[in-house]
OpenMM code with the backbone's topology and positions (N, CA, C; nanometers):
from openmm import Vec3, app, unit

residues = "MET THR THR LYS GLY PRO LEU LYS GLY ARG ALA ALA ARG LEU GLY ARG LEU MET PRO SER GLY PRO SER THR ALA ALA ARG THR PRO PHE VAL LEU LEU VAL VAL VAL LEU LEU GLY GLY GLY LEU ILE THR LEU LEU LEU LEU ASN SER ALA LEU ASN GLN GLY SER PHE LYS LEU ARG ASP LEU LYS ASN ARG THR THR GLU LEU THR ASP GLU GLU GLN ALA LEU GLN ARG ASP VAL ASP ASP HIS SER ALA PRO ASP ALA LEU GLU ARG ARG ALA ARG GLU LEU GLY MET VAL PRO GLY GLY SER PRO ALA PHE LEU ASP LEU ASN GLY THR VAL LEU GLY GLU PRO SER LYS ALA THR PRO ALA PRO LYS PRO PRO PRO ALA PRO LYS PRO THR PRO PRO GLY ALA THR PRO GLY THR SER THR PRO ALA GLY SER ALA ARG PRO ALA THR GLN PRO ALA GLN GLY GLY ALA THR PRO ALA LYS PRO PRO GLU THR THR PRO LYS THR THR ALA PRO ALA PRO THR THR SER GLY ARG".split()
positions = [
    Vec3(0.0788, -0.1140, 0.0000),
    Vec3(0.0000, 0.0000, 0.0000),
    Vec3(0.0854, 0.1236, 0.0000),
    Vec3(0.0528, 0.2006, -0.0870),
    Vec3(0.1331, 0.3217, -0.1011),
    Vec3(0.0493, 0.4408, -0.0618),
    Vec3(0.1143, 0.5282, -0.0037),
    Vec3(0.0477, 0.6515, 0.0337),
    Vec3(0.1066, 0.7639, -0.0482),
    Vec3(0.0229, 0.8581, -0.0762),
    Vec3(0.0724, 0.9701, -0.1560),
    Vec3(0.1198, 1.0769, -0.0621),
    Vec3(0.2342, 1.0689, -0.0325),
    Vec3(0.2915, 1.1672, 0.0555),
    Vec3(0.3971, 1.2458, -0.0167),
    Vec3(0.4658, 1.3272, 0.0548),
    Vec3(0.5723, 1.4028, -0.0080),
    Vec3(0.6818, 1.3090, -0.0562),
    Vec3(0.7398, 1.3448, -0.1688),
    Vec3(0.8465, 1.2654, -0.2253),
    Vec3(0.9755, 1.2960, -0.1523),
    Vec3(1.0593, 1.1954, -0.1463),
    Vec3(1.1834, 1.2126, -0.0728),
    Vec3(1.2996, 1.1754, -0.1627),
    Vec3(1.4071, 1.2354, -0.1400),
    Vec3(1.5325, 1.1997, -0.2066),
    Vec3(1.5344, 1.2368, -0.3550),
    Vec3(1.5767, 1.1358, -0.4288),
    Vec3(1.5957, 1.1538, -0.5732),
    Vec3(1.4628, 1.1834, -0.6404),
    Vec3(1.3575, 1.1231, -0.6036),
    Vec3(1.2274, 1.1456, -0.6631),
    Vec3(1.1818, 1.2877, -0.6407),
    Vec3(1.2171, 1.3486, -0.5306),
    Vec3(1.1790, 1.4869, -0.5032),
    Vec3(1.2517, 1.5809, -0.5979),
    Vec3(1.3779, 1.5520, -0.6228),
    Vec3(1.4533, 1.6388, -0.7148),
    Vec3(1.3979, 1.6287, -0.8571),
    Vec3(1.3656, 1.5096, -0.9020),
    Vec3(1.3090, 1.4925, -1.0373),
    Vec3(1.1694, 1.5548, -1.0440),
    Vec3(1.0967, 1.5480, -0.9414),
    Vec3(0.9631, 1.6046, -0.9380),
    Vec3(0.9642, 1.7547, -0.9520),
    Vec3(1.0676, 1.8168, -0.8990),
    Vec3(1.0763, 1.9619, -0.9108),
    Vec3(1.1051, 2.0036, -1.0549),
    Vec3(1.1746, 1.9199, -1.1310),
    Vec3(1.2054, 1.9524, -1.2702),
    Vec3(1.0829, 1.9368, -1.3599),
    Vec3(0.9957, 1.8459, -1.3307),
    Vec3(0.8766, 1.8222, -1.4120),
    Vec3(0.7649, 1.9153, -1.3679),
    Vec3(0.6960, 1.9773, -1.4637),
    Vec3(0.5863, 2.0637, -1.4235),
    Vec3(0.4717, 1.9801, -1.3700),
    Vec3(0.4049, 2.0340, -1.2750),
    Vec3(0.2921, 1.9609, -1.2179),
    Vec3(0.1624, 2.0175, -1.2731),
    Vec3(0.0685, 1.9373, -1.3032),
    Vec3(-0.0600, 1.9819, -1.3528),
    Vec3(-0.0628, 1.9946, -1.5042),
    Vec3(-0.1668, 2.0542, -1.5583),
    Vec3(-0.1789, 2.0688, -1.7040),
    Vec3(-0.0737, 2.1659, -1.7594),
    Vec3(-0.0456, 2.1521, -1.8910),
    Vec3(0.0587, 2.2323, -1.9575),
    Vec3(0.0199, 2.3799, -1.9551),
    Vec3(0.1167, 2.4612, -1.9221),
    Vec3(0.0910, 2.6045, -1.9163),
    Vec3(0.1400, 2.6773, -2.0410),
    Vec3(0.2019, 2.6034, -2.1352),
    Vec3(0.2533, 2.6663, -2.2574),
    Vec3(0.1357, 2.7061, -2.3457),
    Vec3(0.1397, 2.8269, -2.3979),
    Vec3(0.0311, 2.8770, -2.4816),
    Vec3(0.0484, 2.8239, -2.6240),
    Vec3(-0.0593, 2.7827, -2.6841),
    Vec3(-0.0542, 2.7304, -2.8203),
    Vec3(-0.0635, 2.8416, -2.9243),
    Vec3(-0.1025, 2.9575, -2.8899),
    Vec3(-0.1210, 3.0668, -2.9851),
    Vec3(0.0088, 3.1032, -3.0570),
    Vec3(0.1235, 3.1212, -2.9925),
    Vec3(0.2457, 3.1547, -3.0668),
    Vec3(0.2856, 3.0447, -3.1648),
    Vec3(0.2671, 2.9189, -3.1315),
    Vec3(0.3031, 2.8094, -3.2216),
    Vec3(0.2140, 2.8092, -3.3451),
    Vec3(0.0853, 2.8260, -3.3236),
    Vec3(-0.0083, 2.8296, -3.4370),
    Vec3(0.0219, 2.9496, -3.5255),
    Vec3(0.0515, 3.0622, -3.4661),
    Vec3(0.0864, 3.1828, -3.5421),
    Vec3(0.2137, 3.1606, -3.6237),
    Vec3(0.3125, 3.0947, -3.5654),
    Vec3(0.4378, 3.0653, -3.6373),
    Vec3(0.4111, 2.9753, -3.7568),
    Vec3(0.3305, 2.8731, -3.7419),
    Vec3(0.2989, 2.7820, -3.8522),
    Vec3(0.2240, 2.8555, -3.9631),
    Vec3(0.1287, 2.9406, -3.9274),
    Vec3(0.0527, 3.0163, -4.0276),
    Vec3(0.1446, 3.1112, -4.1035),
    Vec3(0.2341, 3.1795, -4.0315),
    Vec3(0.3281, 3.2715, -4.0971),
    Vec3(0.4204, 3.1951, -4.1914),
    Vec3(0.4724, 3.0802, -4.1504),
    Vec3(0.5606, 3.0016, -4.2377),
    Vec3(0.4863, 2.9526, -4.3617),
    Vec3(0.3652, 2.9040, -4.3455),
    Vec3(0.2875, 2.8589, -4.4613),
    Vec3(0.2526, 2.9748, -4.5548),
    Vec3(0.2130, 3.0875, -4.4996),
    Vec3(0.1815, 3.2055, -4.5822),
    Vec3(0.3043, 3.2563, -4.6561),
    Vec3(0.4185, 3.2631, -4.5860),
    Vec3(0.5423, 3.3081, -4.6511),
    Vec3(0.5845, 3.2132, -4.7622),
    Vec3(0.5702, 3.0828, -4.7402),
    Vec3(0.6025, 2.9855, -4.8441),
    Vec3(0.5120, 2.9995, -4.9646),
    Vec3(0.3845, 3.0229, -4.9397),
    Vec3(0.2888, 3.0395, -5.0495),
    Vec3(0.3181, 3.1654, -5.1303),
    Vec3(0.3477, 3.2745, -5.0625),
    Vec3(0.3811, 3.3994, -5.1331),
    Vec3(0.5109, 3.3833, -5.2112),
    Vec3(0.6105, 3.3171, -5.1537),
    Vec3(0.7368, 3.2934, -5.2243),
    Vec3(0.7138, 3.2080, -5.3483),
    Vec3(0.6319, 3.1061, -5.3365),
    Vec3(0.6001, 3.0210, -5.4512),
    Vec3(0.5285, 3.1000, -5.5597),
    Vec3(0.4387, 3.1886, -5.5211),
    Vec3(0.3669, 3.2717, -5.6179),
    Vec3(0.4629, 3.3661, -5.6912),
    Vec3(0.5535, 3.4289, -5.6181),
    Vec3(0.6514, 3.5188, -5.6805),
    Vec3(0.7446, 3.4427, -5.7743),
    Vec3(0.7877, 3.3249, -5.7352),
    Vec3(0.8753, 3.2441, -5.8189),
    Vec3(0.8034, 3.2027, -5.9475),
    Vec3(0.6776, 3.1638, -5.9350),
    Vec3(0.5988, 3.1257, -6.0524),
    Vec3(0.5816, 3.2453, -6.1466),
    Vec3(0.5559, 3.3637, -6.0929),
    Vec3(0.5416, 3.4841, -6.1766),
    Vec3(0.6715, 3.5160, -6.2491),
    Vec3(0.7841, 3.5034, -6.1794),
    Vec3(0.9136, 3.5306, -6.2423),
    Vec3(0.9416, 3.4313, -6.3544),
    Vec3(0.9067, 3.3052, -6.3354),
    Vec3(0.9270, 3.2055, -6.4409),
    Vec3(0.8382, 3.2339, -6.5617),
    Vec3(0.7146, 3.2745, -6.5363),
    Vec3(0.6248, 3.3078, -6.6482),
    Vec3(0.6761, 3.4281, -6.7256),
    Vec3(0.7233, 3.5282, -6.6543),
    Vec3(0.7770, 3.6464, -6.7206),
    Vec3(0.8993, 3.6089, -6.8037),
    Vec3(0.9840, 3.5233, -6.7505),
    Vec3(1.1016, 3.4779, -6.8246),
    Vec3(1.0645, 3.3992, -6.9487),
    Vec3(0.9579, 3.3186, -6.9404),
    Vec3(0.9180, 3.2414, -7.0580),
    Vec3(0.8617, 3.3333, -7.1668),
    Vec3(0.7898, 3.4391, -7.1286),
    Vec3(0.7413, 3.5346, -7.2284),
    Vec3(0.8576, 3.6065, -7.2968),
    Vec3(0.9552, 3.6457, -7.2173),
    Vec3(1.0717, 3.7132, -7.2741),
    Vec3(1.1481, 3.6192, -7.3665),
    Vec3(1.1610, 3.4931, -7.3277),
    Vec3(1.2292, 3.3942, -7.4109),
    Vec3(1.1565, 3.3750, -7.5437),
    Vec3(1.0220, 3.3704, -7.5399),
    Vec3(0.9453, 3.3553, -7.6628),
    Vec3(0.9663, 3.4763, -7.7550),
    Vec3(0.9649, 3.5972, -7.6974),
    Vec3(0.9870, 3.7177, -7.7777),
    Vec3(1.1264, 3.7170, -7.8402),
    Vec3(1.2253, 3.6740, -7.7633),
    Vec3(1.3615, 3.6696, -7.8163),
    Vec3(1.3755, 3.5648, -7.9266),
    Vec3(1.3064, 3.4527, -7.9123),
    Vec3(1.3104, 3.3510, -8.0181),
    Vec3(1.2449, 3.4031, -8.1449),
    Vec3(1.1335, 3.4746, -8.1311),
    Vec3(1.0683, 3.5332, -8.2481),
    Vec3(1.1593, 3.6347, -8.3161),
    Vec3(1.2253, 3.7174, -8.2368),
    Vec3(1.3176, 3.8173, -8.2925),
    Vec3(1.4350, 3.7489, -8.3627),
    Vec3(1.4843, 3.6404, -8.3044),
    Vec3(1.5940, 3.5653, -8.3660),
    Vec3(1.5502, 3.5078, -8.5003),
    Vec3(1.4280, 3.4570, -8.5056),
    Vec3(1.3767, 3.4028, -8.6314),
    Vec3(1.3657, 3.5129, -8.7366),
    Vec3(1.3145, 3.6296, -8.6971),
    Vec3(1.3039, 3.7412, -8.7919),
    Vec3(1.4412, 3.7833, -8.8427),
    Vec3(1.5372, 3.7930, -8.7517),
    Vec3(1.6711, 3.8353, -8.7927),
    Vec3(1.7390, 3.7300, -8.8803),
    Vec3(1.7133, 3.6030, -8.8532),
    Vec3(1.7690, 3.4971, -8.9365),
    Vec3(1.7108, 3.5038, -9.0773),
    Vec3(1.5793, 3.5276, -9.0865),
    Vec3(1.5163, 3.5419, -9.2179),
    Vec3(1.5734, 3.6622, -9.2932),
    Vec3(1.5921, 3.7718, -9.2224),
    Vec3(1.6487, 3.8916, -9.2853),
    Vec3(1.7924, 3.8660, -9.3311),
    Vec3(1.8697, 3.7956, -9.2490),
    Vec3(2.0077, 3.7634, -9.2863),
    Vec3(2.0107, 3.6774, -9.4120),
    Vec3(1.9207, 3.5792, -9.4207),
    Vec3(1.9175, 3.4931, -9.5384),
    Vec3(1.8754, 3.5710, -9.6627),
    Vec3(1.7820, 3.6646, -9.6473),
    Vec3(1.7409, 3.7469, -9.7610),
    Vec3(1.8569, 3.8345, -9.8082),
    Vec3(1.9295, 3.8920, -9.7133),
    Vec3(2.0448, 3.9746, -9.7504),
    Vec3(2.1541, 3.8896, -9.8150),
    Vec3(2.1729, 3.7663, -9.7652),
    Vec3(2.2735, 3.6784, -9.8244),
    Vec3(2.2340, 3.6411, -9.9670),
    Vec3(2.1025, 3.6192, -9.9904),
    Vec3(2.0573, 3.5919, -10.1274),
    Vec3(2.0850, 3.7120, -10.2179),
    Vec3(2.0619, 3.8348, -10.1675),
    Vec3(2.0903, 3.9544, -10.2477),
    Vec3(2.2386, 3.9633, -10.2811),
    Vec3(2.3233, 3.9352, -10.1809),
    Vec3(2.4682, 3.9386, -10.2059),
    Vec3(2.5057, 3.8335, -10.3091),
    Vec3(2.4482, 3.7132, -10.2967),
    Vec3(2.4783, 3.6074, -10.3932),
    Vec3(2.4307, 3.6451, -10.5324),
    Vec3(2.3130, 3.7097, -10.5414),
    Vec3(2.2626, 3.7521, -10.6720),
    Vec3(2.3527, 3.8575, -10.7350),
    Vec3(2.4023, 3.9504, -10.6540),
    Vec3(2.4873, 4.0567, -10.7073),
    Vec3(2.6285, 4.0081, -10.7383),
    Vec3(2.6709, 3.8997, -10.6769),
    Vec3(2.8064, 3.8520, -10.7034),
    Vec3(2.8072, 3.7355, -10.8020),
    Vec3(2.6935, 3.7042, -10.8617),
    Vec3(2.6891, 3.6004, -10.9651),
    Vec3(2.7652, 3.6502, -11.0875),
    Vec3(2.8272, 3.5592, -11.1635),
    Vec3(2.9081, 3.6022, -11.2788),
    Vec3(2.8308, 3.6858, -11.3805),
    Vec3(2.7069, 3.6492, -11.4119),
    Vec3(2.6338, 3.7276, -11.5118),
    Vec3(2.6000, 3.8673, -11.4606),
    Vec3(2.5720, 3.8789, -11.3297),
    Vec3(2.5437, 4.0111, -11.2736),
    Vec3(2.6700, 4.0968, -11.2719),
    Vec3(2.7831, 4.0356, -11.2393),
    Vec3(2.9091, 4.1108, -11.2409),
    Vec3(2.9427, 4.1570, -11.3821),
    Vec3(2.9214, 4.0686, -11.4800),
    Vec3(2.9506, 4.1066, -11.6183),
    Vec3(2.8601, 4.2211, -11.6632),
    Vec3(2.7317, 4.2136, -11.6282),
    Vec3(2.6372, 4.3189, -11.6683),
    Vec3(2.6767, 4.4537, -11.6066),
    Vec3(2.7123, 4.4526, -11.4770),
    Vec3(2.7513, 4.5784, -11.4127),
    Vec3(2.8830, 4.6306, -11.4683),
    Vec3(2.9745, 4.5411, -11.5032),
    Vec3(3.1020, 4.5851, -11.5621),
    Vec3(3.0780, 4.6501, -11.6982),
    Vec3(2.9891, 4.5922, -11.7764),
    Vec3(2.9581, 4.6521, -11.9074),
    Vec3(2.8912, 4.7887, -11.8904),
    Vec3(2.8049, 4.8019, -11.7873),
    Vec3(2.7421, 4.9308, -11.7608),
    Vec3(2.8455, 5.0371, -11.7260),
    Vec3(2.9555, 4.9957, -11.6643),
    Vec3(3.0622, 5.0894, -11.6296),
    Vec3(3.1591, 5.1134, -11.7446),
    Vec3(3.1382, 5.0444, -11.8567),
    Vec3(3.2233, 5.0652, -11.9731),
    Vec3(3.3408, 4.9694, -11.9786),
    Vec3(3.3451, 4.8700, -11.8942),
    Vec3(3.4547, 4.7733, -11.8972),
    Vec3(3.4304, 4.6731, -12.0093),
    Vec3(3.5388, 4.6203, -12.0629),
    Vec3(3.5306, 4.5219, -12.1705),
    Vec3(3.6123, 4.4001, -12.1299),
    Vec3(3.5805, 4.2831, -12.1843),
    Vec3(3.6598, 4.1643, -12.1526),
    Vec3(3.8023, 4.1816, -12.2045),
    Vec3(3.8969, 4.1356, -12.1272),
    Vec3(4.0376, 4.1484, -12.1666),
    Vec3(4.0722, 4.0518, -12.2781),
    Vec3(4.1770, 4.0853, -12.3488),
    Vec3(4.2249, 3.9980, -12.4555),
    Vec3(4.3038, 3.8828, -12.3956),
    Vec3(4.3829, 3.8173, -12.4802),
    Vec3(4.4628, 3.7059, -12.4295),
    Vec3(4.5799, 3.7633, -12.3495),
    Vec3(4.6102, 3.7055, -12.2353),
    Vec3(4.7157, 3.7615, -12.1504),
    Vec3(4.8546, 3.7165, -12.1946),
    Vec3(4.9533, 3.7921, -12.1527),
    Vec3(5.0932, 3.7558, -12.1722),
    Vec3(5.1578, 3.7541, -12.0350),
    Vec3(5.2618, 3.6698, -12.0204),
    Vec3(5.3272, 3.6540, -11.8911),
    Vec3(5.4749, 3.6815, -11.9054),
    Vec3(5.5337, 3.7377, -11.8011),
    Vec3(5.6773, 3.7614, -11.7992),
    Vec3(5.7435, 3.6497, -11.7211),
    Vec3(5.8477, 3.5929, -11.7808),
    Vec3(5.9249, 3.4897, -11.7135),
    Vec3(6.0264, 3.5578, -11.6222),
    Vec3(6.0871, 3.4825, -11.5327),
    Vec3(6.1835, 3.5408, -11.4398),
    Vec3(6.3061, 3.5985, -11.5108),
    Vec3(6.3399, 3.5436, -11.6253),
    Vec3(6.4570, 3.5957, -11.6965),
    Vec3(6.4219, 3.7114, -11.7889),
    Vec3(6.2941, 3.7549, -11.7927),
    Vec3(6.2558, 3.8721, -11.8694),
    Vec3(6.1930, 3.8408, -12.0033),
    Vec3(6.1761, 3.7157, -12.0395),
    Vec3(6.1141, 3.6826, -12.1674),
    Vec3(5.9620, 3.6885, -12.1538),
    Vec3(5.8972, 3.7231, -12.2610),
    Vec3(5.7518, 3.7348, -12.2642),
    Vec3(5.6955, 3.6026, -12.3133),
    Vec3(5.6081, 3.5463, -12.2354),
    Vec3(5.5424, 3.4218, -12.2733),
    Vec3(5.4003, 3.4543, -12.3181),
    Vec3(5.3644, 3.4098, -12.4369),
    Vec3(5.2308, 3.4352, -12.4879),
    Vec3(5.2300, 3.5551, -12.5798),
    Vec3(5.1181, 3.5740, -12.6452),
    Vec3(5.1015, 3.6837, -12.7404),
    Vec3(4.9972, 3.7788, -12.6838),
    Vec3(5.0356, 3.8941, -12.6323),
    Vec3(4.9351, 3.9843, -12.5750),
    Vec3(4.8485, 4.0439, -12.6846),
    Vec3(4.7234, 4.0651, -12.6522),
    Vec3(4.6337, 4.1306, -12.7475),
    Vec3(4.5557, 4.2374, -12.6726),
    Vec3(4.5140, 4.3348, -12.7473),
    Vec3(4.4425, 4.4477, -12.6908),
    Vec3(4.2962, 4.4106, -12.6689),
    Vec3(4.2400, 4.4593, -12.5608),
    Vec3(4.0985, 4.4365, -12.5345),
    Vec3(4.0162, 4.5209, -12.6297),
    Vec3(3.9198, 4.4577, -12.6930),
    Vec3(3.8358, 4.5313, -12.7874),
    Vec3(3.6966, 4.5438, -12.7286),
    Vec3(3.6406, 4.6628, -12.7364),
    Vec3(3.5064, 4.6793, -12.6803),
    Vec3(3.4032, 4.6053, -12.7653),
    Vec3(3.3075, 4.5479, -12.6989),
    Vec3(3.1980, 4.4802, -12.7682),
    Vec3(3.1052, 4.5864, -12.8249),
    Vec3(3.0348, 4.5542, -12.9331),
    Vec3(2.9418, 4.6543, -12.9885),
    Vec3(2.8334, 4.6856, -12.8862),
    Vec3(2.8017, 4.8134, -12.8788),
    Vec3(2.6993, 4.8570, -12.7831),
    Vec3(2.5622, 4.8193, -12.8352),
    Vec3(2.4778, 4.7683, -12.7476),
    Vec3(2.3405, 4.7404, -12.7926),
    Vec3(2.2675, 4.8713, -12.8167),
    Vec3(2.1725, 4.8704, -12.9085),
    Vec3(2.0972, 4.9940, -12.9347),
    Vec3(2.0194, 5.0342, -12.8098),
    Vec3(1.9900, 5.1637, -12.7970),
    Vec3(1.9178, 5.2086, -12.6778),
    Vec3(1.7770, 5.1492, -12.6733),
    Vec3(1.7274, 5.1353, -12.5544),
    Vec3(1.5928, 5.0814, -12.5357),
    Vec3(1.4904, 5.1817, -12.5878),
    Vec3(1.3776, 5.1324, -12.6403),
    Vec3(1.2767, 5.2259, -12.6929),
    Vec3(1.2145, 5.3051, -12.5789),
    Vec3(1.1713, 5.4252, -12.6150),
    Vec3(1.1074, 5.5105, -12.5169),
    Vec3(0.9654, 5.4603, -12.4930),
    Vec3(0.9209, 5.4642, -12.3703),
    Vec3(0.7840, 5.4171, -12.3436),
    Vec3(0.6810, 5.5125, -12.4023),
    Vec3(0.5700, 5.4555, -12.4443),
    Vec3(0.4626, 5.5381, -12.4992),
    Vec3(0.3839, 5.5974, -12.3837),
    Vec3(0.3263, 5.7150, -12.4040),
    Vec3(0.2500, 5.7767, -12.2959),
    Vec3(0.1276, 5.6922, -12.2614),
    Vec3(0.0801, 5.7030, -12.1379),
    Vec3(-0.0376, 5.6256, -12.1000),
    Vec3(-0.1592, 5.6659, -12.1828),
    Vec3(-0.2362, 5.5673, -12.2221),
    Vec3(-0.3574, 5.5932, -12.3003),
    Vec3(-0.3335, 5.5858, -12.4497),
    Vec3(-0.2079, 5.5900, -12.4953),
    Vec3(-0.1790, 5.5828, -12.6378),
    Vec3(-0.1425, 5.4394, -12.6719),
    Vec3(-0.1885, 5.3929, -12.7863),
    Vec3(-0.1523, 5.2594, -12.8309),
    Vec3(-0.0214, 5.2659, -12.9061),
    Vec3(0.0701, 5.1744, -12.8795),
    Vec3(0.2006, 5.1791, -12.9457),
    Vec3(0.1859, 5.1609, -13.0959),
    Vec3(0.2602, 5.2439, -13.1704),
    Vec3(0.2649, 5.2317, -13.3155),
    Vec3(0.1551, 5.3069, -13.3873),
    Vec3(0.0589, 5.3657, -13.3220),
    Vec3(-0.0499, 5.4335, -13.3917),
    Vec3(-0.0442, 5.5837, -13.3768),
    Vec3(0.0147, 5.6327, -13.2707),
    Vec3(0.0194, 5.7771, -13.2517),
    Vec3(0.1611, 5.8170, -13.2174),
    Vec3(0.1900, 5.9436, -13.2280),
    Vec3(0.3227, 5.9944, -13.1949),
    Vec3(0.3144, 6.0669, -13.0625),
    Vec3(0.4204, 6.0576, -12.9856),
    Vec3(0.4218, 6.1325, -12.8599),
    Vec3(0.4186, 6.2819, -12.8878),
    Vec3(0.3680, 6.3565, -12.7946),
    Vec3(0.3578, 6.5014, -12.8112),
    Vec3(0.4962, 6.5602, -12.8292),
    Vec3(0.5123, 6.6474, -12.9283),
    Vec3(0.6390, 6.7138, -12.9537),
    Vec3(0.7312, 6.6326, -13.0414),
    Vec3(0.6893, 6.5179, -13.0930),
    Vec3(0.7750, 6.4356, -13.1766),
    Vec3(0.7279, 6.4484, -13.3199),
    Vec3(0.8228, 6.4646, -13.4119),
    Vec3(0.7881, 6.4815, -13.5521),
    Vec3(0.7869, 6.3481, -13.6233),
    Vec3(0.8380, 6.2426, -13.5651),
    Vec3(0.8479, 6.1146, -13.6329),
    Vec3(0.7528, 6.0153, -13.5675),
    Vec3(0.6801, 5.9341, -13.6436),
    Vec3(0.5911, 5.8342, -13.5847),
    Vec3(0.6716, 5.7280, -13.5099),
    Vec3(0.6062, 5.6610, -13.4176),
    Vec3(0.6736, 5.5622, -13.3339),
    Vec3(0.7101, 5.4367, -13.4110),
    Vec3(0.6489, 5.4117, -13.5281),
    Vec3(0.6771, 5.2899, -13.6027),
    Vec3(0.7966, 5.3045, -13.6932),
    Vec3(0.8461, 5.4265, -13.7179),
    Vec3(0.9610, 5.4453, -13.8047),
    Vec3(1.0874, 5.4105, -13.7289),
    Vec3(1.1881, 5.3585, -13.7980),
    Vec3(1.3134, 5.3270, -13.7312),
    Vec3(1.3850, 5.4524, -13.6868),
    Vec3(1.4710, 5.4362, -13.5868),
    Vec3(1.5487, 5.5489, -13.5347),
    Vec3(1.6510, 5.5910, -13.6361),
    Vec3(1.7224, 5.6994, -13.6084),
    Vec3(1.8230, 5.7500, -13.7001),
    Vec3(1.9281, 5.6434, -13.7242),
    Vec3(1.9805, 5.6407, -13.8454),
    Vec3(2.0849, 5.5463, -13.8794),
    Vec3(2.0279, 5.4142, -13.9283),
    Vec3(1.8964, 5.3998, -13.9379),
    Vec3(1.8361, 5.2801, -13.9916),
    Vec3(1.8218, 5.1669, -13.8913),
    Vec3(1.8619, 5.1855, -13.7691),
    Vec3(1.8519, 5.0786, -13.6706),
    Vec3(1.7140, 5.0806, -13.6068),
    Vec3(1.6597, 4.9648, -13.5861),
    Vec3(1.5305, 4.9578, -13.5187),
    Vec3(1.5526, 4.9492, -13.3691),
    Vec3(1.4587, 5.0000, -13.2927),
    Vec3(1.4763, 4.9929, -13.1470),
    Vec3(1.4821, 4.8474, -13.1007),
    Vec3(1.5704, 4.8224, -13.0083),
    Vec3(1.5883, 4.6858, -12.9572),
    Vec3(1.4915, 4.6588, -12.8434),
    Vec3(1.4653, 4.5286, -12.8216),
    Vec3(1.3816, 4.4902, -12.7087),
    Vec3(1.4598, 4.5180, -12.5807),
    Vec3(1.3894, 4.5487, -12.4740),
    Vec3(1.4615, 4.5670, -12.3475),
    Vec3(1.5264, 4.4353, -12.3065),
    Vec3(1.6400, 4.4437, -12.2408),
    Vec3(1.7084, 4.3194, -12.2027),
    Vec3(1.6212, 4.2379, -12.1078),
    Vec3(1.6243, 4.1068, -12.1296),
    Vec3(1.5442, 4.0178, -12.0463),
    Vec3(1.6133, 4.0019, -11.9116),
    Vec3(1.5340, 3.9986, -11.8103),
    Vec3(1.5911, 3.9768, -11.6774),
    Vec3(1.5659, 3.8330, -11.6388),
    Vec3(1.6601, 3.7773, -11.5685),
    Vec3(1.6439, 3.6392, -11.5240),
    Vec3(1.5545, 3.6385, -11.4016),
    Vec3(1.4574, 3.5469, -11.3981),
    Vec3(1.3690, 3.5436, -11.2811),
    Vec3(1.4445, 3.4942, -11.1587),
    Vec3(1.4134, 3.5538, -11.0459),
    Vec3(1.4782, 3.5135, -10.9211),
    Vec3(1.4057, 3.3932, -10.8651),
    Vec3(1.4833, 3.3008, -10.8145),
    Vec3(1.4224, 3.1828, -10.7537),
    Vec3(1.3879, 3.2143, -10.6099),
    Vec3(1.2854, 3.1471, -10.5613),
    Vec3(1.2436, 3.1715, -10.4235),
    Vec3(1.2962, 3.0659, -10.3288),
    Vec3(1.3716, 2.9710, -10.3794),
    Vec3(1.4267, 2.8679, -10.2912),
    Vec3(1.5359, 2.9303, -10.2051),
    Vec3(1.5399, 2.8970, -10.0781),
    Vec3(1.6415, 2.9573, -9.9915),
    Vec3(1.7808, 2.9084, -10.0279),
    Vec3(1.8720, 3.0026, -10.0272),
    Vec3(2.0106, 2.9693, -10.0573),
    Vec3(2.0746, 2.9042, -9.9354),
    Vec3(2.1674, 2.8121, -9.9577),
    Vec3(2.2342, 2.7504, -9.8411),
    Vec3(2.3170, 2.8550, -9.7673),
    Vec3(2.3187, 2.8441, -9.6392),
    Vec3(2.3950, 2.9397, -9.5586),
    Vec3(2.5307, 2.8808, -9.5248),
    Vec3(2.6244, 2.9689, -9.5002),
    Vec3(2.7594, 2.9228, -9.4651),
    Vec3(2.7802, 2.9183, -9.3157),
    Vec3(2.6799, 2.9566, -9.2383),
    Vec3(2.6966, 2.9582, -9.0936),
    Vec3(2.6672, 2.8235, -9.0302),
    Vec3(2.6185, 2.7272, -9.1077),
    Vec3(2.5945, 2.5941, -9.0558),
    Vec3(2.4586, 2.5775, -8.9913),
    Vec3(2.3723, 2.6762, -9.0035),
    Vec3(2.2379, 2.6643, -8.9447),
    Vec3(2.1418, 2.6067, -9.0428),
] * unit.nanometer
topology = app.Topology()
chain = topology.addChain("A")
for resn in residues:
    res = topology.addResidue(resn, chain)
    for name in ("N", "CA", "C"):
        topology.addAtom(name, app.Element.getBySymbol(name[0]), res)
C-alpha cells in the first residue's frame, strides 16, 4: 500500500524539474508561427511562378526576334549572292564601260615574254531601249507630243529599237547558308 505523501530523495529532485498539472505553454504563438511560415512559403512560390512566367514570355519574344533576324540575314545573303553572280558582275562591268580582256601575256623570271598579248576590244553597244509610250496611247499608232516622227519608223541610222534586255527570274528557294544553321 502506497500513500501519496511528499516525495523524498531523488524522486523529489526529479519532481521539481517536471511541471505539475496541465501544460501552461500557450498554443497561440506556435499556431501563429505555422501560419506565418505557410503564408510566406505560399507567397514565395507565387513570386517564383510569376518570375518564371515572365522569363518564358521574354524567351518567346527573343526567339521570335531571332527568327526574324535569321530570315532577314538569309534574304540579304541571297541579295549578295545575286549581285556577285558572274552574269550580274559582267552586266555591271559593261554598264561601267569595262570590256573583256584579250589574251594575256606573262613575264618569265629571266625577262622573256610568254604568250602573245592582245588588246581588249570593246563589244558593240546594244541599241538604246525604246522610249515608253505615254499612257492611253496605243504603241505604233500615234506619236508622242512634240515628236515629228511616228513611233513605227526606225530610229536615225536605220537601226530599229531593240527589245529591253530580259531579266532572269529570281528563284524563291532559300540559298544555303555558310553559318551551318
